[in-house]
N, C-alpha and C positions, 0 to 999 in steps of 0.2 A: 711784251713785244714793243709797246709804245716807247718804253725807256731804251730798249736795245737799239731801236731805229735811230734814236737821237743820241746815242752814246758818244758820238764824235764831239758833241757839244760839251759833255762832261770832261772828256779828255782835254779839250782846249782850255776849259776853266782850270783844271788841275795844273796844266802847263803854265798858265799865267800866274797862278798863285805861287808855284815853285820858282818861276823866274823872278818874281817880286820878292822872294824870300819871306813870304808872309808867315809861314810856320816857324821859321827860325827866329822871328821877332816876338813870338808869343812864348812866355814861360809857363809857370804853374798857375799864374793868376790871369784873369781876363784883362784885356787891354782895350782902351777906347779906340774906335776906328780913326778918329782924327789924328791921333799920335802915330798910329800904324801907317796911315796914308802919307804922312809927312816923311816917315822913315823910308817907305817904299818908293816915294816919288810918284804917288798915285792920286787920283781924284777921290776925295773921301766918300762921296755918295756912291760913286761907281764901285769902289772897293767894298763898301758895305753891301751893295746888291750882289756882287760876286760872292762874298762870304755867305750871304743868306742862301743863295742858290746852292752852294756847296753844302751848307748846313742841312738843306733838305734831303741830302743823301748821307747824312751822318758825318760829314767832313767839316770840322769846326762846329762851334755852337755860337749863336748870336742872341744876345738878350734885347729887350725892348729899348734899352738906352743906347744901343749900338756898340756894346762891348763884345769883343771877339775872344773866344777861349778855345782851347784844344779839346778834341775828342780822341778816342783811341785811334781812329783812322787818320785824323789830321796830323798826329804826332809822327806818323810814318813819312810825312813830307819834310820833316826836319832833315837837314843835311847831315846832322850828327847822330841820327837814329841808326840803330844796328839791328836788323837791316834797315836800309833807307830806300824810300821810293822817290826821293827828291830828284835824282838824276833820271830815273825812268820817266817821270812825269814830263820832264823837259825833252828827253830824247825822242819819244814817240811822236811828238808833234813838231819837231824842229823842221825848218823849211823844206829840206829835201825829202824827208819821210812824208810830210803832209802832201807835197806835190805828187810824189810817186804813187801814194795810195789813192789819190784822186783819179789816177789813170788805171785803176784796177780792171775796169771793164775791157780796156784795150788788151791787157795781158791775157785775160780769160778768153778773149776772142782770137788772138793771134798766136799765143804761146810765147811771146817775147816779153822779157822783163820790162815792166813799166818804167823803172828807173832810167834805163838806157834810152827808152823812147822819149822820155821827158827831157833828159839832160844831155843826151848825145855822148856820154862817156860812162864807163863802168863806175859802180858805187865807190870802190876804194880810190880810184883815180879822182873822182869828185872830191872826196874827203881830203886828199892831199892838197888840193887847191882851195879848200875852204877850212882853214885851221880852226875857226870857232866851232864848227860842227864836228870836226875831227876830235877836238878836246871833249866835246859833249859825249860823243860816242865812246871815247876811252873812259870817261868817268862812269858812264852807264855800265860798261863791261867790268870796270874795277869794283864798283859797288853793286854787286849782283843783288837785284831786288829780292830774290828768294834765298839769299845767303848761300848761294850755290857753292862757293869756294870752301866755306867752313864745312858744309854738309859733306862734300866729297872727301876732304881731308879726314874728317871724323870717321868716314865709312871705309877707308882704305888703310891697310897695314904697310907703312913705309919702313918698318924696323929693319928689314934686310937690305935696304938700299943705302948707297953712299952718295951717289951723284944723280940728281934729277935734271933732266933736260926738258924745259918747257918750250915746246915748238910753237912759234907764233903766239907767244905769251903776252903780247900787248905791253901794258905798262906795269905788269908784275903782280896783279891782284892775286892770282892763284899761287904763284911761287912764294910770295910773301907769307901767305897763310900756311903753306906746306912747311916752310922753314921755321915759322914761329912755333908750330906744334910738333916739329921733329928736329930737335936741336942738334942731332947728329948729322943731319943732311947738309950737303952742299948742292948748289944748283947752277945751271946755265940758263939764262933768260935769252931766248933767241927770237928775233923779229926784225922787221925792216928798220933801217936807221932812223927814219922820221918817227917811228913808234917807240922804240926802246929808249930814245933820247929823253922821253918823258917818264921813264920808269920811276916808281916810288916804292922803295924797299925798306925804308926806315932802318931799324936796328939790325935787319937781316942783310944789309948791303955787303957786309964783309964776307958773307958766305955765298954770295951769288955773283958769278961773272956775267957780264952783259955782252952779248955778241950780236952784231948786225948781219943780216943776210936774207936770202930769199929761199924759202923751203921748196920752191920749184927747181932750184939748182943744187942745193945740198942741205944737210942737217948736221949739226955738231956731233962728233963721235965721242965714245967713251962713257956714255951714261948707263946707269943700271935701270933707270926708269925713264921712259920717254912719255910726254904728255901732249895730247892734242885736245885742248879744252875748248869746245864749241867752235871748232874749225871746219870739220868736214861738211857740215850742213850748208856752208857758204858756197860749195863747189859742186859742179856736175860730176858724174861718176868717173869720167876720164881724168879730170884733175885730181880727184880723190886718190885714184890709183897712182898718180905721179907723186903725190905727197907721201902716201904710204910706202911706196918703193924707196923714196929717199930716206925715210925713217929707217926702213929695213937695211939700207946700205950702211947706215951709221951705227946700227946696233950690233953688239957682240953677242956671242952665245950666252943664253941665260938672261939677257936683258928683257924687260917687259915694256909693252906699249899700252898706255891707258888712253882710250878714246872716251871723252866725257861729253855726252850729248843727251838730248831728249830722245827717247826711243818710243816710236809710235806703235800703238796697237790699232789696227785698222778698224776695229769696232769703236766708234767714237765714245761710247759710254764707258769704255775701259781705260780711257786716256784722259788726262787733265785737259780741259778745253783749251787752255792756253798753248798746249803743244800744237794744236791745229792752227791757232792764230800765228804761231811762229812759222809753221809750214807755209801759210799764206804770205807771211812777210818775206820768206825766202823766194817765193814765186814772184813777188813784186820787185825785189831788189837785185837778184843775180840770175844769170842764165843757167838753167839746169839745176839750180840749188834746191834743196828740199830737206825736210826732216825724214828720217828713215826708220824702217822696222828692223827688228833684230836680224831676221833672215837677210835683209839687204846689206846690213853691216857685215854679216858673216861672209857674204859673197865677195865683198870688196877685200876682206882679209884673205880669203881663200885665193883670190886671183894674184895677190902680192906676196904669197909665201908665208902667211901667218896661220896660227892655229885657230880653231873655233873659239870664239870669245867666251870668257867667263862673265856672266852678267851680275853686276853688283849694284843693287839699288841704293839710293841715299834718301834722306828725309826730304830732299828737294825734288823738283821735277826732272832733275838730271840724273842719269845713271852712268856707271863706270863700266866700260867694256874692256876687260883685260885680255891681252893676247901676247903671244911670243912667236919667235921664228919657228917654223916647222922643224921638228927634229930631223937631223941628217942633212939639212941644207945649210949652205954658207951664205952670209950676207952678200948682196950684189957688190961688185967692185966699184 
């Protein structure tokens, strides 16, 4: 309990280490703190004290001469690790998250998201006007710390699909993984203009069309598989229904919708604890947003003309909910 109460201090130390690129500057051999401090643009004594504090939790190791080396945990802070926690360490304590979480009590008392109380604008509007934090958010989503994208692609059979439409797919982390492992697939990456403009698809770019738009207005048609990857938890039920209805309007008969989300079990001991942390994050950041149980997802699908979902677990904390249009109904015009 003593450590949990002070966990915010560990989070901030990890963030500083990641921002300085400390883990990236250490290879297989220990390095002297003076050299690292010079490369990081840091004060040598202060950097040493930071490294020693992290080493107390198994993150880096420090010898009596002031040489810093990697541990299994600290290697996860390297930006080239796979999976990497480098971007997660920076994202969770970036200025807007830090300030919004400081106002958690206000949210619990009033029911209003702390983010809008603190900044006066919705989270996504804030990110549009703060490009540095927006890029950090995109990097965090692209480099899923629990290797979510790979886990989902490995768990789902895309062999019968020809065209995948990634709705609100950000800068292409999921669609790139899907195309890499399914060379027969083509894809459409759909998101707002300021987001897809930073898409990074590498060798898969030739098989993926990039289309800008707003899923509250429309969704591209013609796909065999539609994907909403970590999208619905950002929105209240009314907005989720709009998103699902627009996907339904774009889907032909036989098309499938994959909703990729954390699925809560209301008995905390049956759910990974970080799922509840994510639920609290939604509470802080967005009005009405939340992580949902399987019955709650099923109710959203039922209201918008989809079948009961097929639950497909993955090796990550994220699950796949596969659904289709209810037989005998036509897509909305």
